[in-house]
VOGU-3710 file (C-alpha; in Angstrom, 3 decimals, decimal comma):
1> xxxxxxxxxx> 85,453/106,236/129,696  88,818/105,338/131,002  90,160/102,314/132,527  93,286/101,905/134,785  96,276/100,570/133,023  96,198/96,782/132,727  99,595/94,837/133,267  101,406/94,815/130,178  99,735/97,629/128,474  101,628/99,051/125,486
11> xxxxxxxxxx> 102,557/102,672/124,945  100,376/104,436/122,220  101,830/105,064/118,794  103,632/108,503/119,090  105,432/109,141/115,696  105,580/108,418/112,106  108,084/105,725/111,529  111,504/106,524/109,829  110,772/106,718/106,150  113,661/104,363/105,063
21> xxxxxxxxxx> 113,425/102,735/101,671  110,526/105,113/100,643  111,898/106,963/97,623  108,875/109,378/97,833  109,253/110,286/101,355  113,249/111,569/100,918  112,496/113,710/98,231  111,336/117,465/97,975  108,225/118,285/96,424  109,490/118,966/93,144
31> xxxxxxxxxx> 111,343/115,430/93,187  108,192/113,658/94,310  106,096/115,212/91,208  108,903/113,926/88,772  108,824/110,770/90,393  104,952/110,898/90,201  105,592/111,592/86,574  107,618/108,351/86,044  105,136/106,322/87,956  102,055/107,413/85,905
41> xxxxxxxxxx> 104,043/106,976/82,669  105,289/103,553/83,975  101,698/102,155/84,917  100,358/102,898/81,450  103,023/100,496/79,856  101,659/97,151/78,242  102,895/93,790/79,582  101,344/93,632/82,653  98,260/92,008/84,543  95,446/93,372/86,381
51> xxxxxxxxxx> 94,023/92,360/89,986  91,038/93,809/91,547  89,625/93,823/95,248  87,123/95,843/97,256  89,295/98,770/97,644  92,033/98,795/95,018  92,672/98,327/91,323  96,171/97,003/91,060  98,002/96,677/87,897  101,153/94,322/88,374
61> xxxxxxxxxx> 104,187/95,339/85,877  108,038/94,605/85,959  109,733/97,671/86,710  112,127/99,126/84,119  114,591/101,890/83,997  114,936/104,848/84,879  111,892/104,062/87,561  113,552/100,922/89,187  116,479/102,766/89,914  114,678/106,065/91,361
71> xxxxxxxxxx> 112,780/103,688/93,583  115,900/101,522/94,502  114,736/98,182/93,087  116,310/96,007/90,549  115,219/95,994/86,948  112,427/93,423/86,229  111,427/93,356/89,720  107,516/93,177/89,564  105,690/96,252/91,153  101,813/96,383/92,084
81> xxxxxxxxxx> 100,608/100,232/90,919  97,517/100,429/93,232  94,774/102,964/92,682  92,088/103,258/95,521  88,803/103,227/94,244  85,967/106,079/94,764  83,583/103,914/96,416  81,220/104,219/99,332  83,248/104,172/102,626  82,026/101,303/104,887
91> xxxxxxxxxx> 85,306/100,659/107,296  87,260/103,113/108,972  90,986/104,164/107,591  93,176/105,537/110,506  96,586/105,381/108,394  98,032/105,551/105,205  98,840/102,457/104,006  102,133/103,258/103,040  103,025/104,609/106,643  101,727/101,179/108,155
101> xxxxxxxxxx> 103,858/98,994/105,684  106,961/101,099/106,469  106,393/100,458/110,135  105,824/96,754/110,033  108,538/95,679/107,472  111,248/95,524/110,023  108,985/92,800/111,891  107,172/91,221/108,981  109,641/91,404/106,130  107,396/89,449/103,564
111> xxxxxxxxxx> 104,818/92,275/103,460  105,146/94,306/100,324  107,580/97,125/100,246  106,175/100,786/99,857  107,856/102,381/96,682  105,713/105,412/96,158  102,613/106,889/96,916  100,762/110,104/95,838  97,167/110,721/96,675  94,841/107,624/95,728
121> xxxxxxxxxx> 97,932/106,207/93,682  100,690/104,051/95,248  103,685/101,769/94,217  104,370/98,696/96,215  106,758/95,576/95,421  104,734/92,773/94,361  104,502/89,767/96,682  104,523/86,200/94,659  102,158/83,771/96,193  98,810/81,760/95,674
131> xxxxxxxxxx> 95,753/83,356/97,322  93,899/81,240/100,030  90,739/81,842/97,746  92,322/79,363/95,464  93,848/76,742/97,432  90,893/76,696/100,063  87,840/78,570/98,426  84,947/79,596/100,716  83,298/76,705/102,368  86,165/74,538/102,052
141> xxxxxxxxxx> 88,132/73,818/105,259  91,577/75,318/105,117  93,142/72,521/107,364  95,105/72,358/110,817  98,446/73,379/109,311  97,112/76,658/107,964  95,079/77,430/110,906  98,203/77,061/112,706  100,042/79,557/110,369  97,219/82,001/110,523
151> xxxxxxxxxx> 97,568/82,046/114,487  101,262/82,494/114,082  100,853/85,438/111,801  98,364/86,982/114,343  101,129/86,311/116,907  103,909/88,073/114,690  101,544/91,041/114,280  100,897/91,303/117,820  104,510/91,473/118,615  105,134/94,676/116,431
161> xxxxxxxxxx> 106,119/97,619/119,080  103,477/100,291/119,377  106,138/102,841/119,265  107,263/101,789/115,696  103,534/102,237/114,488  102,245/105,802/112,933  100,465/108,162/115,230  96,676/107,756/115,521  94,125/110,435/114,888  92,848/111,799/118,109
171> xxxxxxxxxx> 89,477/109,977/118,167  91,250/106,535/118,113  93,690/107,362/120,802  92,831/105,288/124,169  94,241/107,315/127,096  95,679/104,112/128,516  96,599/101,757/125,583  94,147/99,169/127,064  90,833/101,005/126,824  88,632/97,955/125,019
181> xxxxxxxxxx> 85,296/99,764/125,914  86,491/102,810/123,956  87,821/100,997/121,141  84,604/99,342/120,620  82,686/102,515/121,335  84,676/104,122/118,423  83,879/100,914/116,038  80,145/101,322/116,831  80,084/105,252/116,372  81,674/105,019/113,166
191> xxxxxxxxxx> 79,444/102,423/111,776  76,276/104,070/113,198  77,138/107,697/111,839  79,721/107,322/108,975  78,231/104,038/107,498  74,531/103,674/108,373  73,547/107,326/108,624  75,628/108,593/105,990  74,065/106,279/103,459  70,561/106,435/104,599
201> xxxxxxxxxx> 69,700/109,366/101,930  70,590/106,746/99,171  70,046/103,225/100,907  67,659/103,961/103,785  64,589/102,784/102,005  66,287/99,405/101,206  67,493/99,384/104,945  63,776/99,678/105,985  62,494/97,296/103,483  64,821/94,736/104,898
211> xxxxxxxxxx> 63,631/95,444/108,516  67,298/96,291/109,889  66,720/98,120/113,249  68,053/101,678/113,200  70,010/100,958/116,382  71,658/98,109/114,756  75,252/99,028/115,863  74,497/101,988/118,048  73,577/99,592/120,930  77,194/98,243/120,881
221> xxxxxxxxxx> 78,128/101,548/122,698  76,164/100,362/125,803  77,541/96,808/125,372  81,193/98,172/125,139  80,865/99,608/128,809  81,171/95,916/130,093  84,314/94,846/128,120  87,288/93,850/130,010  90,405/96,299/129,739  93,049/94,396/127,291
231> xxxxxxxxxx> 96,377/95,784/125,904  96,054/97,225/122,490  98,076/95,868/119,672  98,635/96,595/115,892  95,308/94,962/114,025  95,071/94,296/110,035  91,364/94,061/110,503  90,906/92,328/107,085  92,715/88,830/107,360  90,561/86,581/104,918
241> xxxxxxxxxx> 91,188/84,433/102,009  92,079/87,000/99,318  94,538/88,721/101,498  96,411/85,544/102,619  98,880/84,205/100,065  100,691/81,004/100,337  104,328/81,555/99,492  106,398/78,711/97,742  107,720/77,627/101,095  104,291/77,085/102,550
251> xxxxxxxxxx> 104,272/80,086/104,864  101,686/82,807/104,583  101,987/86,520/103,540  99,537/88,936/104,413  98,722/92,075/101,982  96,407/94,755/101,783  97,021/96,750/104,963  95,038/99,834/104,575  92,490/99,182/107,173  94,950/98,447/109,814
261> xxxxxxxxxx> 94,660/100,226/113,100  95,691/100,001/116,817  93,173/98,446/119,428  91,873/95,350/121,059  93,082/92,061/119,479  89,917/90,452/119,942  88,468/92,739/117,219  91,050/91,301/114,542  90,202/87,682/115,703  86,299/88,471/115,321
271> xxxxxxxxxx> 86,653/90,066/111,615  88,903/87,356/110,573  86,479/84,420/111,819  83,451/86,238/110,199  85,373/86,949/106,773  86,596/83,155/106,551  83,145/81,737/107,091  84,504/78,823/109,297  82,239/76,342/110,186  81,792/75,815/114,026
281> xxxxxxxxxx> 84,534/73,188/114,384  87,026/74,884/112,435  86,373/78,276/114,354  87,003/76,478/117,579  90,274/74,930/116,372  91,463/78,542/114,907  90,590/80,084/118,226  92,548/77,378/120,132  95,503/78,034/117,758  95,163/81,676/118,656
291> xxxxxxxxxx> 95,120/81,141/122,273  97,865/79,213/122,218  100,098/81,502/120,080  99,076/84,604/122,679  100,335/82,108/125,662  103,521/81,041/123,905  104,660/84,662/123,107  103,918/85,886/126,482  100,833/88,156/125,325  98,574/86,469/128,105
301> xxxxxxxxxx> 96,804/90,018/128,875  95,004/89,530/125,445  93,381/86,757/126,716  91,612/88,426/129,609  87,890/88,150/129,725  87,862/86,547/126,240  85,170/84,140/126,996  82,844/87,241/127,699  83,988/89,735/125,278  84,714/87,646/121,970
311> xxxxxxxxxx> 81,087/86,879/121,426  80,628/90,772/121,721  82,937/91,375/118,999  81,683/88,586/117,018  78,044/89,826/117,316  79,257/93,540/116,337  80,992/92,255/113,231  78,107/90,417/112,272  75,717/93,333/112,853  77,807/96,072/111,165
321> xxxxxxxxxx> 78,591/93,819/108,053  74,783/93,834/107,365  75,483/97,674/105,944  78,662/97,137/103,744  77,193/93,793/102,377  73,954/95,453/101,686  75,281/98,613/100,045  77,877/96,532/98,085  75,041/94,137/96,577  73,018/97,089/95,518
331> xxxxxxxxxx> 75,509/99,246/94,280  76,646/96,362/92,146  73,349/96,153/90,216  73,867/97,315/86,690  71,507/99,993/85,335  69,545/97,341/83,007  69,805/94,442/85,751  68,630/91,100/84,669  66,979/88,391/86,836  70,619/86,793/87,485
341> xxxxxxxxxx> 71,787/90,227/88,945  69,165/90,428/91,275  69,656/86,782/92,201  73,109/87,215/93,065  72,564/90,286/94,983  69,673/88,756/97,075  71,959/85,684/97,924  74,614/88,131/99,246  72,347/90,306/101,277  70,084/87,283/102,692
351> xxxxxxxxxx> 73,466/85,516/103,852  74,559/88,691/105,610  70,967/89,138/107,288  70,910/85,504/108,223  74,444/85,796/109,784  73,339/88,474/111,837  69,775/87,336/112,813  70,785/86,915/116,577  73,124/90,056/116,560  70,189/92,205/115,454
361> xxxxxxxxxx> 67,661/90,273/117,461  65,707/89,875/114,325  62,138/87,767/114,865  62,600/86,565/111,366  64,726/87,103/108,298  63,124/88,050/105,031  63,350/85,266/102,698  65,446/85,374/99,171  62,216/86,466/97,354  61,399/89,271/99,731
371> xxxxxxxxxx> 65,230/90,649/99,732  65,217/90,167/96,042  61,871/92,376/95,507  63,223/94,909/98,127  66,525/95,274/95,943  64,331/95,453/93,116  62,086/98,063/94,242  65,177/100,388/95,449  66,788/99,671/91,977  63,945/101,061/90,318
381> xxxxxxxxxx> 64,019/104,285/91,976  67,914/104,730/92,113  68,924/103,441/88,587  66,501/105,996/86,802  67,921/108,668/89,123  71,584/108,095/88,015  73,039/104,765/87,337  74,939/102,700/89,880  77,789/103,156/92,297  81,120/101,241/91,713
391> xxxxxxxxx> 80,505/97,807/91,220  81,302/95,159/94,051  84,937/93,531/93,418  85,405/89,992/94,005  88,307/89,042/96,310  91,442/88,238/94,347  95,086/88,102/94,843  96,177/91,798/95,771  99,979/92,623/95,826
//
């Protein structure tokens, strides 16, 4: 489905950004292999500390010679050695994180500088700061000052020019740069085919025991047709407490850009609201700050149809989150799971189902005990068949 261009519709990303500052990109293959040897040797050195998240294992270590000179950093500067985990894929990745960081640093200089990437491994500069998970843990209000800074950060992200961004894969390109219907359709189809159906062989019995509808996300393909066209923009899609760092000057820095994409800005706002777990009043205030930022920056096209369409994106996010939350909770269960393990997993799944009750049109949500029994039944069959998948990683500081 194609819409006519909306006023102020951006051009689409056309090319890879210039590789300035990324030592890996300016060397021939033999040079990159030599650089990888130095990185691999360095990342095994003692004296650092580990940070873990949902998507990467991170090891932070001062850079020493000769690696520091090779990647054009000062000796002693902290670097983050990142290794992408081999986990169940539950969210789309349309770009390499290194390419995104190179593109946005001119506009958001506080993001990590990519120094090297090779397969699942990367080296970035470490960003100093305290994660919002420590200053305002889940369930605690973040306050108006922080809400205003978060909204301003969304505004700055929204101002990154489209032609500075990496080229999109064909299936993620909207013909006009404002095709909101196509964007949500792509998200819904990914969630249905790549997350739900792909994981049915392993988790299908658990999904059925929890009474999750087969068309939980597929129905949003139909709902997408009613969306108002809005100009596309750069989206981070994972703006939550663990990825927001409070700098020494009180400003915020945003890390972990591997899920960034280009699409409808209301999706970025919806994923943020859902993952932050705001109460109703704080959510209302955050949305008000976001609206004001868009108006003040002259990005009023992104407010078109917001009253009708933002609830659709919220419903989609609550609905699709049931699958990754269930998969992660079940995958985290040890082979010899204790009662406490089942309680923790059941609490996570039950919370996801409660949030998605209206989105999934559930008559009733299974209680904690019913969810726990469904997990126990699933675990009996799958732990015996081959252990567990990679455990859930708790949100912590990611450099």
